[in-house]
C-alpha positions in Angstrom: 126.8 158.0 36.7 123.7 159.6 35.6 121.5 158.1 32.8 122.2 160.8 30.3 125.9 160.4 30.9 125.6 156.7 30.2 123.5 157.1 27.0 126.3 159.6 26.0 129.0 156.9 26.5 126.7 154.6 24.5 126.7 156.9 21.6 130.4 156.6 21.4 130.1 152.8 21.1 127.8 153.1 18.0 128.9 153.1 14.4 127.0 156.1 13.6 128.7 158.1 16.2 132.3 157.5 14.9 131.6 157.6 11.1 129.3 159.8 8.7 125.7 158.9 8.5 124.1 158.2 5.3 121.4 161.0 4.6 118.0 159.4 5.7 115.9 161.6 3.4 112.7 163.1 4.9 112.4 160.7 7.9 111.8 162.9 10.9 114.1 161.6 13.5 117.6 162.4 13.2 121.1 161.3 14.4 121.3 161.9 18.3 117.7 162.3 19.0 116.0 161.2 22.2 112.3 160.5 22.1 110.0 160.4 25.0 106.7 158.6 24.6 104.2 160.4 26.8 100.5 159.2 27.5 98.0 157.1 29.5 97.5 153.4 29.7 97.5 153.0 26.1 101.1 154.2 25.9 101.7 152.5 29.2 101.1 149.2 27.3 104.4 149.7 25.6 103.4 148.2 22.3 102.8 150.9 19.7 105.8 152.6 21.2 107.9 149.5 21.1 107.0 148.6 17.6 107.9 152.1 16.6 111.4 152.0 18.3 112.0 148.7 16.7 111.1 149.9 13.3 113.6 152.9 13.8 116.4 150.6 15.1 116.1 148.1 12.3 115.4 150.4 9.5 118.3 152.8 10.4 120.8 150.6 12.3 123.6 152.9 12.0 121.6 155.9 13.4 121.8 156.5 17.0 118.2 157.4 18.5 117.3 156.6 22.1 113.9 156.2 23.4 112.1 156.5 26.9 108.6 155.1 27.3 106.7 157.4 29.9 103.0 156.3 29.7 101.1 155.9 32.8 97.6 154.4 33.2 94.7 156.5 33.9 96.4 159.7 32.9 94.6 162.9 31.9 95.9 166.2 30.8 95.8 167.1 34.5 98.1 164.2 35.5 96.9 161.0 37.5 98.3 158.1 39.4 101.8 159.1 38.8 101.1 162.7 40.2 99.8 165.9 38.9 100.9 167.1 35.4 103.7 169.5 36.4 105.4 166.6 38.5 104.9 164.0 35.6 106.3 166.4 33.0 109.4 167.2 35.1 110.2 163.8 36.4 109.0 161.6 33.3 109.8 163.8 30.5 112.1 167.0 30.9 114.8 165.2 33.1 115.5 163.2 30.0 116.1 166.2 28.0 114.3 164.7 24.8 114.6 166.4 21.5 111.4 164.7 20.5 108.2 164.0 22.5 105.0 162.3 21.5 101.8 163.0 23.5 98.7 160.7 23.3 96.0 161.9 25.9 92.3 161.9 25.6 90.9 158.4 26.1 90.2 159.2 30.0 89.9 162.9 29.7 86.4 162.4 27.8 85.2 160.6 30.9 83.6 158.0 28.7 80.3 159.8 28.2 78.7 161.9 25.7 80.4 165.2 24.7 80.6 167.7 27.6 81.8 171.3 26.9 83.2 171.8 30.4 85.1 168.4 30.3 86.3 169.4 26.8 87.5 172.8 27.8 89.6 171.2 30.5 91.1 168.9 28.0 92.0 171.7 25.6 93.4 174.2 28.4 95.5 171.3 29.8 96.8 170.3 26.4 97.9 173.8 25.8 99.5 173.8 29.2 101.5 170.5 28.4 102.6 172.1 25.2 103.7 175.3 26.7 105.4 173.7 29.7 107.6 171.3 27.8 108.4 173.9 25.0 109.4 176.5 27.6 111.7 173.8 29.4 113.1 172.2 26.3 113.5 175.0 23.4 113.6 173.4 20.0 111.6 170.3 21.2 109.8 168.6 18.3 106.5 167.5 19.4 104.3 164.8 17.8 100.7 165.4 18.8 98.9 162.2 18.7 95.1 162.2 18.0 93.9 159.5 20.5 93.3 156.0 19.5 89.6 154.8 19.1 87.3 153.5 21.4 85.9 150.6 19.6 82.5 151.6 18.4 83.0 149.7 15.2 83.2 146.0 16.0 80.4 146.4 18.6 77.5 148.7 18.9 78.2 152.1 20.5 76.6 152.7 23.8 74.9 155.7 22.5 74.5 157.4 19.1 77.2 158.2 17.8 79.2 156.8 20.5 82.2 157.5 22.6 84.6 157.5 19.7 82.9 160.5 18.3 84.1 162.5 21.4 87.5 161.2 21.0 87.5 162.3 17.3 86.3 165.7 18.3 89.2 166.0 20.9 91.6 164.7 18.2 90.6 167.4 15.7 91.0 170.2 18.3 94.5 169.1 19.3 95.4 168.7 15.7 94.5 172.4 15.4 96.7 173.2 18.3 99.5 171.4 16.7 99.3 173.0 13.4 99.5 176.5 15.1 102.6 175.6 16.9 104.1 174.1 13.8 104.3 170.4 15.1 103.7 167.2 13.9 100.4 165.5 14.0 99.7 161.7 14.0 96.3 160.3 13.6 96.0 157.1 15.6 92.2 156.9 15.3 90.8 156.9 11.8 93.3 154.3 10.4 92.6 152.0 13.2 88.8 152.4 12.8 89.2 151.8 9.0 91.1 148.7 9.7 88.4 147.6 12.3 85.8 148.1 9.7 87.6 145.6 7.0 88.4 143.2 9.7 84.8 143.1 11.0 83.7 142.3 7.4 86.3 139.6 7.0 85.9 137.9 10.6 83.5 139.7 12.9 84.3 137.4 15.9 88.2 137.9 15.7 87.8 141.5 15.0 86.5 142.2 18.3 89.7 140.8 19.8 91.7 143.5 18.1 90.7 145.8 20.9 89.2 143.3 23.4 88.0 145.7 26.0 87.1 148.5 23.4 90.0 150.8 25.0 93.3 148.8 25.2 94.2 147.3 21.5 96.2 144.1 21.5 99.4 143.8 19.5 97.5 143.8 16.1 95.9 147.2 16.9 99.0 148.6 18.4 100.9 147.7 15.3 98.6 149.9 13.0 98.9 152.5 15.6 102.7 152.4 15.3 102.1 152.7 11.4 100.2 155.9 11.7 102.9 157.3 14.1 105.7 156.3 11.7 103.9 157.6 8.7 103.7 161.0 10.4 107.5 160.8 10.8 107.7 160.1 6.9 109.0 156.6 7.6 110.2 154.7 4.3 108.3 151.7 2.9 111.4 149.9 1.7 113.7 147.7 3.6 115.9 146.7 0.7 115.1 146.0 -2.9 117.1 143.8 -5.4 116.4 143.1 -9.0 118.7 140.4 -10.9 118.4 139.9 -14.6 119.0 136.1 -15.0 119.1 136.1 -18.8 121.8 139.0 -18.8 123.7 137.5 -15.7 123.6 140.7 -14.0 122.4 142.7 -11.0 119.7 145.0 -12.6 119.1 147.2 -9.4 119.6 147.4 -5.8 118.0 149.8 -3.2 119.5 149.9 0.4 121.3 146.7 -0.4 124.6 145.4 -1.9 124.9 142.3 -4.0 128.2 140.5 -5.1 129.5 137.3 -6.4 126.6 136.6 -8.5 126.7 133.3 -10.4 124.1 132.2 -13.0 124.0 128.7 -14.2 121.1 126.4 -14.1 120.3 128.1 -11.0 121.5 131.4 -9.2 123.6 132.2 -6.3 124.8 135.5 -4.8 125.7 137.2 -1.6 123.6 140.0 -0.4 123.9 142.5 2.4 120.9 144.6 3.2 121.2 147.9 5.2 118.0 147.4 7.2 115.7 144.7 8.5 112.0 144.0 8.1 109.5 144.5 10.8 109.0 141.5 13.1 105.3 140.6 12.8 103.8 137.7 14.4 101.7 136.6 11.6 101.0 133.2 13.5 98.8 135.2 15.8 95.4 135.3 14.0 94.3 138.6 15.5 97.6 140.2 14.4 97.2 138.7 11.0 93.7 140.1 10.7 94.7 143.3 11.5 97.8 143.4 9.1 95.5 142.1 6.4 92.8 144.6 7.0 95.4 147.4 6.7 98.0 148.8 4.3 100.9 148.2 7.1 102.8 146.0 4.6 102.6 148.2 1.7 103.3 151.2 3.7 106.3 150.1 5.8 107.4 146.7 5.1 108.7 146.0 1.5 111.6 144.0 0.9 111.1 142.7 -2.9 113.3 140.4 -4.7 112.6 140.5 -8.4 114.5 137.9 -10.7 113.7 138.0 -14.6 114.8 135.9 -17.4 114.0 132.6 -15.6 112.8 129.6 -17.6 112.0 126.7 -15.4 108.7 126.1 -14.1 109.5 126.6 -10.3 112.4 127.8 -8.3 113.3 127.2 -4.6 114.7 129.9 -2.6 117.2 129.3 0.1 118.8 132.0 2.2 121.9 130.8 4.2 120.6 127.3 3.4 117.3 127.9 5.0 114.4 127.1 2.8 112.3 130.4 2.3 109.8 129.3 -0.5 108.9 128.0 -3.7 108.0 130.5 -6.6 107.1 130.5 -10.2 109.0 132.7 -12.7 106.1 134.8 -12.8 106.0 135.6 -9.2 109.9 136.2 -9.1 109.6 138.4 -12.2 106.7 140.4 -10.4 108.7 140.7 -7.3 108.5 138.5 -3.9 108.3 140.4 -0.7 110.7 138.8 1.6 109.6 140.7 4.5 106.6 138.4 4.8 108.8 135.1 4.6 110.7 133.0 7.2 114.0 134.5 6.5 117.1 135.0 8.6 116.6 138.7 8.4 113.2 138.3 10.0 114.7 136.1 12.7 117.3 138.9 13.3 114.6 141.5 13.4 112.7 139.4 16.1 115.9 139.2 18.2 116.2 143.1 18.0 112.6 143.5 19.2 113.2 141.2 22.2 116.0 143.6 23.3 113.6 146.5 22.8 111.2 145.0 25.1 114.0 144.1 27.6 115.4 147.5 27.9 111.9 149.0 28.2 111.0 146.5 31.0 114.3 147.4 32.8 113.3 151.1 32.7 109.9 150.4 33.9 111.3 148.5 36.9 113.6 151.3 37.7 111.0 154.1 37.3 107.7 152.4 38.3 109.0 150.0 41.1 112.0 152.0 42.6 112.1 155.7 41.8 108.6 156.7 42.2 107.2 154.4 45.0 110.4 155.1 47.1 110.8 158.7 46.6 111.3 160.5 49.8 112.6 157.3 51.5 116.1 157.5 53.1 117.1 154.0 52.0 120.9 154.1 51.3 120.9 151.8 48.3 118.2 153.5 46.2 120.8 155.3 44.1 122.8 152.1 43.6 119.7 150.4 42.5 118.7 153.0 40.1 122.1 153.5 39.0 122.7 149.8 38.3 119.4 149.4 36.4 120.3 152.4 34.3 123.7 150.9 33.5 122.1 147.5 32.7 119.5 149.2 30.5 122.4 150.9 28.5 124.2 147.5 28.1 121.0 146.0 26.6 120.4 149.1 24.2 124.0 148.4 23.2 123.2 144.7 22.5 119.9 146.0 20.8 121.9 148.3 18.2 124.6 145.4 17.6 121.9 142.9 16.8 120.4 145.4 14.3 123.6 145.6 12.1 123.6 144.5 8.6 124.7 140.9 7.9 125.7 139.3 4.6 123.5 136.4 3.5 124.2 133.6 0.9 121.1 133.3 -1.7 120.5 130.2 -3.8 117.7 130.1 -6.2 117.4 126.7 -7.6 115.1 125.2 -10.4 112.8 122.4 -9.3 111.5 119.6 -11.5 
Protein backbone atom coordinates (compact mmCIF):
# COMPACT_ATOMS: atom_id res chain seq x y z
CA UNK A 1 0.00 0.00 0.00
CA UNK A 2 1.42 3.41 -0.97
CA UNK A 3 2.29 6.09 1.61
CA UNK A 4 -0.35 8.42 0.18
CA UNK A 5 -2.97 5.68 0.49
CA UNK A 6 -1.97 5.06 4.10
CA UNK A 7 -2.14 8.79 4.89
CA UNK A 8 -5.62 8.89 3.37
CA UNK A 9 -6.68 5.97 5.59
CA UNK A 10 -5.21 7.77 8.59
CA UNK A 11 -7.34 10.78 7.76
CA UNK A 12 -10.43 8.62 8.14
CA UNK A 13 -9.41 7.84 11.72
CA UNK A 14 -8.95 11.48 12.78
CA UNK A 15 -11.82 13.45 14.34
CA UNK A 16 -11.49 16.31 11.90
CA UNK A 17 -12.20 13.98 9.01
CA UNK A 18 -15.56 12.78 10.30
CA UNK A 19 -16.94 15.96 11.86
CA UNK A 20 -17.13 19.62 10.89
CA UNK A 21 -13.97 21.56 11.71
CA UNK A 22 -14.14 24.81 13.63
CA UNK A 23 -12.96 27.70 11.47
CA UNK A 24 -9.32 28.45 12.21
CA UNK A 25 -9.39 32.09 11.19
CA UNK A 26 -6.53 33.32 9.09
CA UNK A 27 -4.11 30.50 9.86
CA UNK A 28 -2.49 29.53 6.56
CA UNK A 29 -2.68 25.75 6.88
CA UNK A 30 -6.01 24.10 6.24
CA UNK A 31 -7.77 20.81 6.78
CA UNK A 32 -6.19 18.11 4.61
CA UNK A 33 -3.00 20.02 3.78
CA UNK A 34 0.21 18.11 3.12
CA UNK A 35 3.37 20.06 3.93
CA UNK A 36 6.85 19.28 2.62
CA UNK A 37 9.79 21.06 4.26
CA UNK A 38 12.61 21.34 1.71
CA UNK A 39 16.11 22.62 2.27
CA UNK A 40 19.73 21.98 3.16
CA UNK A 41 21.41 20.77 6.37
CA UNK A 42 19.61 23.33 8.54
CA UNK A 43 16.30 21.81 7.46
CA UNK A 44 17.92 18.38 7.66
CA UNK A 45 18.46 18.98 11.40
CA UNK A 46 14.69 18.48 11.74
CA UNK A 47 14.37 21.05 14.50
CA UNK A 48 12.57 24.18 13.28
CA UNK A 49 10.45 21.88 11.16
CA UNK A 50 9.46 19.55 14.00
CA UNK A 51 8.80 22.52 16.30
CA UNK A 52 6.48 23.94 13.65
CA UNK A 53 4.77 20.57 13.18
CA UNK A 54 4.22 20.09 16.91
CA UNK A 55 2.78 23.61 17.15
CA UNK A 56 0.26 22.82 14.42
CA UNK A 57 -0.71 19.45 15.90
CA UNK A 58 -1.08 20.78 19.45
CA UNK A 59 -2.71 24.10 18.55
CA UNK A 60 -5.17 22.57 16.07
CA UNK A 61 -5.61 18.99 17.33
CA UNK A 62 -8.74 18.33 15.27
CA UNK A 63 -7.24 19.57 12.01
CA UNK A 64 -5.57 16.93 9.86
CA UNK A 65 -2.32 18.19 8.30
CA UNK A 66 0.51 15.84 7.36
CA UNK A 67 4.20 16.71 7.25
CA UNK A 68 7.22 15.40 5.34
CA UNK A 69 10.74 16.59 6.12
CA UNK A 70 12.97 16.62 3.01
CA UNK A 71 16.12 18.51 3.98
CA UNK A 72 19.50 17.26 2.79
CA UNK A 73 22.84 18.48 4.14
CA UNK A 74 24.97 20.43 1.70
CA UNK A 75 22.15 21.19 -0.72
CA UNK A 76 22.08 24.19 -3.02
CA UNK A 77 19.55 25.31 -5.59
CA UNK A 78 21.29 22.95 -8.02
CA UNK A 79 20.98 19.94 -5.69
CA UNK A 80 23.72 18.15 -3.80
CA UNK A 81 24.41 14.88 -2.04
CA UNK A 82 20.88 13.66 -2.66
CA UNK A 83 21.20 14.16 -6.39
CA UNK A 84 20.68 17.00 -8.88
CA UNK A 85 17.80 19.37 -8.24
CA UNK A 86 15.31 17.83 -10.65
CA UNK A 87 15.79 14.40 -9.07
CA UNK A 88 15.51 15.88 -5.58
CA UNK A 89 12.29 17.68 -6.44
CA UNK A 90 10.69 14.68 -8.12
CA UNK A 91 11.64 12.11 -5.48
CA UNK A 92 11.56 14.20 -2.29
CA UNK A 93 8.79 16.71 -2.98
CA UNK A 94 6.51 16.02 -5.93
CA UNK A 95 5.98 12.34 -5.10
CA UNK A 96 4.25 13.36 -1.86
CA UNK A 97 1.79 15.62 -3.71
CA UNK A 98 2.05 18.43 -1.16
CA UNK A 99 -0.38 21.31 -1.03
CA UNK A 100 2.20 23.40 0.87
CA UNK A 101 5.97 23.49 0.41
CA UNK A 102 8.58 25.47 2.31
CA UNK A 103 11.98 26.14 0.74
CA UNK A 104 15.06 27.24 2.67
CA UNK A 105 18.26 27.36 0.60
CA UNK A 106 21.12 29.83 0.53
CA UNK A 107 23.59 29.01 3.29
CA UNK A 108 25.68 26.83 0.97
CA UNK A 109 24.78 28.71 -2.21
CA UNK A 110 26.72 31.78 -1.17
CA UNK A 111 29.88 29.64 -0.86
CA UNK A 112 30.84 31.23 2.49
CA UNK A 113 32.62 34.11 0.78
CA UNK A 114 32.06 37.75 -0.01
CA UNK A 115 29.32 38.58 -2.48
CA UNK A 116 30.05 37.32 -6.01
CA UNK A 117 27.76 38.27 -8.87
CA UNK A 118 28.19 35.00 -10.75
CA UNK A 119 27.43 32.87 -7.66
CA UNK A 120 24.43 35.09 -6.94
CA UNK A 121 23.09 34.70 -10.49
CA UNK A 122 23.32 30.90 -10.18
CA UNK A 123 21.33 31.10 -6.96
CA UNK A 124 18.57 33.31 -8.31
CA UNK A 125 18.22 31.38 -11.57
CA UNK A 126 18.22 28.10 -9.67
CA UNK A 127 15.57 29.35 -7.27
CA UNK A 128 13.40 30.41 -10.18
CA UNK A 129 13.80 26.94 -11.65
CA UNK A 130 12.67 25.32 -8.39
CA UNK A 131 9.57 27.51 -8.16
CA UNK A 132 8.66 26.91 -11.80
CA UNK A 133 9.22 23.15 -11.52
CA UNK A 134 7.09 22.55 -8.46
CA UNK A 135 4.31 24.88 -9.57
CA UNK A 136 4.15 23.17 -12.96
CA UNK A 137 4.05 19.70 -11.41
CA UNK A 138 1.68 20.72 -8.61
CA UNK A 139 -0.79 23.38 -9.78
CA UNK A 140 -2.15 25.33 -6.84
CA UNK A 141 0.82 24.51 -4.61
CA UNK A 142 1.25 27.14 -1.89
CA UNK A 143 4.93 27.87 -1.41
CA UNK A 144 6.51 29.50 1.62
CA UNK A 145 9.81 31.01 0.51
CA UNK A 146 12.14 31.14 3.51
CA UNK A 147 14.79 33.82 3.68
CA UNK A 148 17.81 31.82 4.91
CA UNK A 149 18.70 31.70 8.57
CA UNK A 150 21.80 33.66 9.59
CA UNK A 151 25.45 32.91 9.64
CA UNK A 152 26.36 34.10 13.14
CA UNK A 153 28.29 37.32 12.65
CA UNK A 154 26.64 38.66 15.82
CA UNK A 155 28.07 36.82 18.83
CA UNK A 156 31.48 36.59 17.16
CA UNK A 157 33.34 38.99 14.92
CA UNK A 158 32.71 38.51 11.18
CA UNK A 159 35.54 37.16 9.06
CA UNK A 160 35.39 40.30 6.93
CA UNK A 161 33.40 43.50 6.87
CA UNK A 162 30.41 43.26 6.84
CA UNK A 163 30.52 39.45 7.05
CA UNK A 164 28.90 36.42 5.41
CA UNK A 165 25.48 37.08 6.84
CA UNK A 166 25.28 40.22 4.74
CA UNK A 167 25.46 37.95 1.67
CA UNK A 168 22.62 35.80 3.03
CA UNK A 169 20.52 38.89 3.71
CA UNK A 170 21.03 40.02 0.12
CA UNK A 171 20.03 36.57 -1.14
CA UNK A 172 17.01 36.61 1.15
CA UNK A 173 15.86 39.99 -0.11
CA UNK A 174 16.02 38.76 -3.68
CA UNK A 175 14.01 35.59 -3.11
CA UNK A 176 11.49 37.65 -1.16
CA UNK A 177 10.99 39.69 -4.33
CA UNK A 178 10.55 36.46 -6.31
CA UNK A 179 7.96 35.20 -3.85
CA UNK A 180 5.99 38.44 -3.93
CA UNK A 181 5.97 38.36 -7.72
CA UNK A 182 4.54 34.83 -7.54
CA UNK A 183 2.07 35.85 -4.77
CA UNK A 184 3.59 33.30 -2.41
CA UNK A 185 4.27 33.50 1.33
CA UNK A 186 7.60 34.78 2.66
CA UNK A 187 9.13 33.81 6.00
CA UNK A 188 12.14 35.75 7.28
CA UNK A 189 14.28 33.37 9.34
CA UNK A 190 17.25 35.74 9.41
CA UNK A 191 16.45 39.09 11.02
CA UNK A 192 14.43 37.72 13.99
CA UNK A 193 17.25 35.33 14.86
CA UNK A 194 19.86 38.10 14.55
CA UNK A 195 17.74 40.34 16.80
CA UNK A 196 17.53 37.52 19.33
CA UNK A 197 21.31 36.97 19.16
CA UNK A 198 21.93 40.66 19.83
CA UNK A 199 19.83 40.56 23.01
CA UNK A 200 21.27 37.21 24.07
CA UNK A 201 24.82 38.53 23.69
CA UNK A 202 23.96 41.53 25.85
CA UNK A 203 22.57 39.20 28.50
CA UNK A 204 25.18 36.41 28.43
CA UNK A 205 27.86 36.61 25.75
CA UNK A 206 29.30 33.16 26.45
CA UNK A 207 25.99 31.31 26.32
CA UNK A 208 24.88 33.34 23.32
CA UNK A 209 27.64 31.76 21.22
CA UNK A 210 26.10 28.35 21.90
CA UNK A 211 22.82 29.26 20.20
CA UNK A 212 24.48 28.72 16.80
CA UNK A 213 27.57 26.87 17.99
CA UNK A 214 29.29 26.47 14.60
CA UNK A 215 27.85 29.78 13.30
CA UNK A 216 25.78 27.86 10.70
CA UNK A 217 23.64 25.20 12.40
CA UNK A 218 21.52 26.49 15.29
CA UNK A 219 20.81 24.40 18.33
CA UNK A 220 17.25 23.96 19.61
CA UNK A 221 17.04 27.51 20.97
CA UNK A 222 17.86 29.07 17.62
CA UNK A 223 15.54 26.70 15.79
CA UNK A 224 12.69 27.56 18.14
CA UNK A 225 12.95 31.21 17.07
CA UNK A 226 13.17 30.11 13.44
CA UNK A 227 10.00 28.06 13.89
CA UNK A 228 8.35 31.13 15.39
CA UNK A 229 9.21 33.16 12.28
CA UNK A 230 7.81 30.47 9.99
CA UNK A 231 4.63 30.15 12.04
CA UNK A 232 4.17 33.92 12.11
CA UNK A 233 4.30 33.93 8.31
CA UNK A 234 1.39 31.47 8.49
CA UNK A 235 -0.55 33.82 10.82
CA UNK A 236 -0.26 31.47 13.77
CA UNK A 237 -2.37 32.51 16.77
CA UNK A 238 -0.72 33.42 20.05
CA UNK A 239 -3.41 32.07 22.35
CA UNK A 240 -3.47 28.48 23.51
CA UNK A 241 -6.50 29.04 25.73
CA UNK A 242 -7.62 31.83 28.05
CA UNK A 243 -9.90 31.72 31.09
CA UNK A 244 -11.06 34.53 33.37
CA UNK A 245 -12.95 33.82 36.60
CA UNK A 246 -14.67 36.39 38.81
CA UNK A 247 -14.34 34.91 42.29
CA UNK A 248 -16.38 37.67 43.95
CA UNK A 249 -19.22 37.15 41.51
CA UNK A 250 -18.81 33.35 41.58
CA UNK A 251 -18.87 33.17 37.81
CA UNK A 252 -16.81 32.45 34.73
CA UNK A 253 -16.24 35.91 33.26
CA UNK A 254 -14.68 34.89 29.95
CA UNK A 255 -13.17 31.98 28.03
CA UNK A 256 -11.28 31.66 24.78
CA UNK A 257 -10.62 28.27 23.18
CA UNK A 258 -11.58 26.58 26.46
CA UNK A 259 -14.62 25.29 28.32
CA UNK A 260 -15.11 25.68 32.08
CA UNK A 261 -17.70 23.78 34.11
CA UNK A 262 -18.53 22.92 37.72
CA UNK A 263 -17.13 26.14 39.15
CA UNK A 264 -17.32 26.17 42.95
CA UNK A 265 -16.32 29.20 45.01
CA UNK A 266 -15.94 28.96 48.79
CA UNK A 267 -12.75 29.74 50.71
CA UNK A 268 -11.00 28.64 47.53
CA UNK A 269 -12.08 27.79 44.00
CA UNK A 270 -12.40 24.55 42.07
CA UNK A 271 -13.47 23.94 38.50
CA UNK A 272 -13.08 21.59 35.56
CA UNK A 273 -11.48 23.01 32.42
CA UNK A 274 -10.98 21.60 28.96
CA UNK A 275 -8.64 23.57 26.69
CA UNK A 276 -8.95 23.05 22.95
CA UNK A 277 -5.18 23.29 22.45
CA UNK A 278 -1.88 22.66 24.20
CA UNK A 279 1.08 24.94 24.95
CA UNK A 280 4.38 24.60 23.12
CA UNK A 281 6.76 22.14 24.78
CA UNK A 282 9.80 24.28 25.54
CA UNK A 283 12.76 22.87 27.48
CA UNK A 284 13.46 25.88 29.67
CA UNK A 285 15.80 23.75 31.80
CA UNK A 286 18.27 24.01 28.90
CA UNK A 287 20.08 27.31 29.62
CA UNK A 288 20.76 28.02 25.96
CA UNK A 289 17.13 27.45 24.99
CA UNK A 290 16.01 29.59 27.92
CA UNK A 291 18.35 32.40 26.85
CA UNK A 292 17.02 32.31 23.28
CA UNK A 293 13.41 32.39 24.49
CA UNK A 294 14.05 35.23 26.96
CA UNK A 295 15.83 37.19 24.22
CA UNK A 296 12.89 36.91 21.83
CA UNK A 297 9.13 37.45 21.74
CA UNK A 298 8.37 33.75 21.32
CA UNK A 299 6.13 33.50 24.40
CA UNK A 300 4.23 36.70 23.64
CA UNK A 301 3.79 35.78 19.99
CA UNK A 302 2.91 32.09 20.17
CA UNK A 303 2.52 30.72 23.69
CA UNK A 304 -0.14 32.53 25.69
CA UNK A 305 -2.26 30.45 28.09
CA UNK A 306 -3.50 33.04 30.60
CA UNK A 307 -5.51 32.20 33.69
CA UNK A 308 -7.01 35.32 35.27
CA UNK A 309 -8.88 35.23 38.58
CA UNK A 310 -10.22 38.46 40.12
CA UNK A 311 -11.93 39.20 43.43
CA UNK A 312 -9.57 37.19 45.62
CA UNK A 313 -8.93 38.28 49.20
CA UNK A 314 -6.28 35.99 50.74
CA UNK A 315 -2.59 36.90 50.73
CA UNK A 316 -1.54 34.00 48.49
CA UNK A 317 -3.10 31.11 46.60
CA UNK A 318 -1.81 27.70 45.63
CA UNK A 319 -2.81 26.38 42.21
CA UNK A 320 -3.09 22.65 41.61
CA UNK A 321 -4.13 20.98 38.36
CA UNK A 322 -5.15 17.32 38.64
CA UNK A 323 -3.67 17.35 42.13
CA UNK A 324 -0.28 18.54 40.83
CA UNK A 325 1.21 21.67 42.38
CA UNK A 326 1.70 24.28 39.67
CA UNK A 327 2.64 27.38 41.66
CA UNK A 328 1.76 29.89 44.36
CA UNK A 329 0.53 33.35 43.38
CA UNK A 330 -0.64 36.60 44.89
CA UNK A 331 -4.11 37.99 44.16
CA UNK A 332 -2.44 40.70 42.11
CA UNK A 333 -0.63 38.15 39.96
CA UNK A 334 -3.82 36.18 39.39
CA UNK A 335 -5.84 39.31 38.65
CA UNK A 336 -3.24 40.31 36.05
CA UNK A 337 -3.18 36.84 34.55
CA UNK A 338 -0.75 33.93 34.98
CA UNK A 339 0.61 32.35 31.79
CA UNK A 340 0.18 28.63 32.39
CA UNK A 341 2.19 27.86 29.24
CA UNK A 342 5.37 28.61 31.19
CA UNK A 343 4.51 26.36 34.14
CA UNK A 344 4.86 22.58 34.77
CA UNK A 345 1.24 21.69 34.07
CA UNK A 346 -0.31 18.41 32.91
CA UNK A 347 -0.98 20.20 29.61
CA UNK A 348 2.73 20.93 29.17
CA UNK A 349 3.53 17.27 29.89
CA UNK A 350 0.95 16.20 27.30
CA UNK A 351 2.46 18.56 24.72
CA UNK A 352 5.94 17.14 25.38
CA UNK A 353 4.58 13.64 24.73
CA UNK A 354 3.14 14.85 21.42
CA UNK A 355 6.52 16.30 20.44
CA UNK A 356 8.26 13.00 21.16
CA UNK A 357 5.87 11.34 18.72
CA UNK A 358 6.61 14.09 16.18
CA UNK A 359 10.29 13.23 16.44
CA UNK A 360 9.60 9.50 16.24
CA UNK A 361 7.61 9.61 13.03
CA UNK A 362 10.20 11.87 11.41
CA UNK A 363 13.00 9.53 12.44
CA UNK A 364 11.09 6.63 10.87
CA UNK A 365 10.66 8.59 7.65
CA UNK A 366 14.36 9.51 7.67
CA UNK A 367 15.31 5.83 8.05
CA UNK A 368 13.03 4.83 5.17
CA UNK A 369 14.23 7.59 2.89
CA UNK A 370 17.91 8.03 3.63
CA UNK A 371 18.91 4.52 4.68
CA UNK A 372 16.80 2.39 2.34
CA UNK A 373 15.11 4.22 -0.55
CA UNK A 374 18.02 6.37 -1.72
CA UNK A 375 21.12 4.23 -1.03
CA UNK A 376 19.46 1.06 -2.33
CA UNK A 377 17.85 2.55 -5.43
CA UNK A 378 18.58 0.45 -8.48
CA UNK A 379 19.28 -2.65 -6.40
CA UNK A 380 17.30 -5.83 -7.01
CA UNK A 381 16.85 -6.89 -3.39
CA UNK A 382 13.50 -8.63 -3.13
CA UNK A 383 12.52 -7.13 0.22
CA UNK A 384 13.12 -3.43 -0.41
CA UNK A 385 9.44 -2.79 -1.08
CA UNK A 386 8.48 -4.75 2.04
CA UNK A 387 10.93 -2.72 4.10
CA UNK A 388 9.80 0.69 2.83
CA UNK A 389 6.14 -0.33 3.00
CA UNK A 390 6.55 -1.54 6.55
CA UNK A 391 8.20 1.71 7.60
CA UNK A 392 5.47 3.72 5.86
CA UNK A 393 2.85 1.77 7.79
CA UNK A 394 4.75 2.22 11.05
CA UNK A 395 5.00 5.96 10.45
CA UNK A 396 1.25 6.16 9.89
CA UNK A 397 0.74 4.34 13.21
CA UNK A 398 2.98 6.81 15.02
CA UNK A 399 1.26 9.80 13.40
CA UNK A 400 -2.09 8.38 14.54
CA UNK A 401 -0.68 8.11 18.07
CA UNK A 402 0.64 11.68 17.80
CA UNK A 403 -2.81 13.00 16.86
CA UNK A 404 -4.51 10.96 19.58
CA UNK A 405 -2.03 12.28 22.16
CA UNK A 406 -2.85 15.87 21.18
CA UNK A 407 -6.60 15.62 21.77
CA UNK A 408 -8.13 17.86 24.49
CA UNK A 409 -8.51 16.50 28.01
CA UNK A 410 -10.51 17.77 31.00
CA UNK A 411 -8.47 18.89 34.02
CA UNK A 412 -9.46 19.60 37.61
CA UNK A 413 -8.27 22.96 38.98
CA UNK A 414 -7.94 23.89 42.65
CA UNK A 415 -7.08 27.41 43.80
CA UNK A 416 -6.53 27.31 47.54
CA UNK A 417 -5.74 30.21 49.94
CA UNK A 418 -2.42 29.88 51.80
CA UNK A 419 -1.78 31.12 55.33
